DRENNU-67063 format. One record per atom (N, C-alpha, C, O): x, y, z; residue in one letter. Coordinates in steps of 0.2 Angstrom, whole numbers, plus 5000, padded with zeros to 4 digits. Atoms other than C-alpha are relative to their C-alpha. Layout:
BEGIN
XYZa/...
This chain:
BEGIN
500550044997x/519948094719x/499850025007x/499350045009x/500049984992x/520248134738x/499750065001x/499350075006x/500249934999x/519848304735x/499250004999x/498850035002x/500850005001x/518148264727x/499649975006x/499150005008x/500350044994x/517748144742x/499950055006x/499450065009x/500049964995x/518248274754x/499550064999x/499250095004x/500549945002x/517148414744x/499349975002x/498950005006x/500650034998x/515748284745x/499850005007x/499250035009x/500150004993x/515848254763x/499950075004x/499550075009x/500149934998x/515948434767x/499450024998x/499050055003x/500649985001x/514448464757x/499549975003x/499050005005x/500550044997x/513548334764x/499950025008x/499350025010x/500049974993x/514048394782x/499650065000x/499250075005x/500449944999x/513448564778x/499349994998x/499050025002x/500750025000x/511848494772x/499749995005x/499150025006x/500350034994x/511548404787x/500050075006x/499650075010x/500049964996x/512048554797x/499550064998x/499250105003x/500649955002x/510748674788x/499449965001x/499050005003x/500550034998x/509448534791x/499950005007x/499350015009x/500150004993x/509748534809x/499950075003x/499550085008x/500249934998x/509748724810x/499350024997x/498950055001x/500749995001x/508148724801x/499549975004x/498949995004x/500550044996x/507348594812x/500050045006x/499550055009x/500049964994x/507948694827x/499750075000x/499350095005x/500449945000x/507148854820x/499349985000x/498950015003x/500750025000x/505548764817x/499749985008x/499250015010x/500150024993x/505648694835x/499850065004x/499450065008x/500249934997x/505848864842x/499550044998x/499250075003x/500749965002x/504448944832x/499449965004x/498949995006x/500650044997x/503348804839x/500050015007x/499550035010x/500049974991x/503948844858x/499850074999x/499350085003x/500349934999x/503649024854x/499250015000x/498950045003x/500850005001x/501848984848x/499649975006x/499149995008x/500350034994x/501548874862x/500050065006x/499450085008x/499949944995x/502149014874x/499650054999x/499350085004x/500549945001x/501049144866x/499349965001x/498950005004x/500750044999x/499549014866x/499850005007x/499350015009x/500150004992x/499848994885x/499850065003x/499450065007x/500049934999x/499949174887x/499150024999x/498850035004x/500750005002x/498249194878x/499549975004x/499150005007x/500450054996x/497449054887x/499950035008x/499450055011x/500149974994x/497949134904x/499650065000x/499150075004x/500449935002x/497249304898x/499249985001x/498750015004x/500850015001x/495549214894x/499849975007x/499249985009x/500150024993x/495549124911x/499950065005x/499550065009x/500049944996x/495849284919x/499350044999x/499050055004x/500649965003x/494449374909x/499349965002x/498849995004x/500750034999x/493249234912x/499849995008x/499349985010x/500050004994x/493649224931x/499650065002x/499150075005x/500349924999x/493349424932x/499250004998x/498750035002x/500750005002x/491749394922x/499549975006x/499149995009x/500450044995x/491149244934x/499950045006x/499350045008x/500149964995x/491549354949x/499550054999x/499050065003x/500549955001x/490549504942x/499349975001x/498849995004x/500850045000x/488949374938x/499949985007x/499349975010x/500150024994x/489149314955x/499850055005x/499350045009x/500249944997x/489149484963x/499350024999x/498950045003x/500649985002x/487649534952x/499449955003x/498849975006x/500550054997x/486749374958x/499950025007x/499350035008x/500149984994x/487049414975x/499650075002x/499150065006x/500549945000x/486349594974x/499449994998x/498950015002x/500750025002x/484849534965x/499749965005x/499149965005x/500350044996x/484549404977x/499850045006x/499250035009x/500149974994x/484649514992x/499550064999x/499250075004x/500649965003x/483549634982x/499449975000x/499050005003x/500650045000x/482249504980x/499849995007x/499250005009x/500250014993x/482349464998x/499850055005x/499350045009x/500349944997x/482149635004x/499450034997x/499150065001x/500749985002x/480649664993x/499549945002x/498949965003x/500450054997x/479849504999x/499950025007x/499450015010x/500049994993x/480149565017x/499550065000x/499050055004x/500449945001x/479349735012x/499349984999x/498950015003x/500650025001x/477849645005x/499749975006x/499249995009x/500250034994x/477649535020x/499850065006x/499350055009x/500149954995x/477749695032x/499450044997x/498950065001x/500649965002x/476449785020x/499449965001x/498949995003x/500550055000x/475349635020x/499749995008x/499150005010x/500150014992x/475349615040x/499750075002x/499250075006x/500249934999x/475149805041x/499350014998x/498950045001x/500849995005x/473549805029x/499649955005x/499049975007x/500650054997x/472849655038x/499950035008x/499350025010x/500249974994x/473049735055x/499650065000x/499150065003x/500449945001x/472349905049x/499249974999x/498749995001x/500750025002x/470849815042x/499749965006x/499149975007x/500250044995x/470649705057x/499750065005x/499150055008x/500049954996x/470749865068x/499250044997x/498850065001x/500549975003x/469449955056x/499349965001x/498849995002x/500550044998x/468249815058x/499750005007x/499150005009x/500249994992x/468349825077x/499750065001x/499350065005x/500149934999x/468050015076x/499250004997x/498850045000x/500750015004x/466449985064x/499649975006x/499149995009x/500450044995x/465849855077x/499850045006x/499250045008x/500149964995x/466049975092x/499650054999x/499250065003x/500649955004x/465150115081x/499449985001x/499050015004x/500650025000x/463750005079x/499749985007x/499150005009x/500450014994x/463549945096x/499950075005x/499550075009x/500149954997x/463750125102x/499350034998x/498850055002x/500749985002x/462350175091x/499449975002x/498850005003x/500650044998x/461250035097x/499850035008x/499350045010x/500149974993x/461550095115x/499750065001x/499450075005x/500349925000x/461150275111x/499250004997x/498950054999x/500649995002x/459450235103x/499549995006x/498949995005x/
């Protein structure tokens, strides 16, 4: 009888050790999954940060190009306006000279 009790106790103990070992393995798998997920999230954050920086650089380049284009348009407009004004002055001077020569 004592032998049977010892055997039951030993089996029960072995079952508990097996359960604890299985639970430990499950927890270690969860830890490994969390570590992998953290690694994946860090990679995603790095990729998104890189994309953001690229978009920011593109925006800066486009803004600079737009501002340069606006400046060139203004310069062209003022140049055109000045030339148009000068042509008007020359036409008036020509008309005045023609009147004087008649």
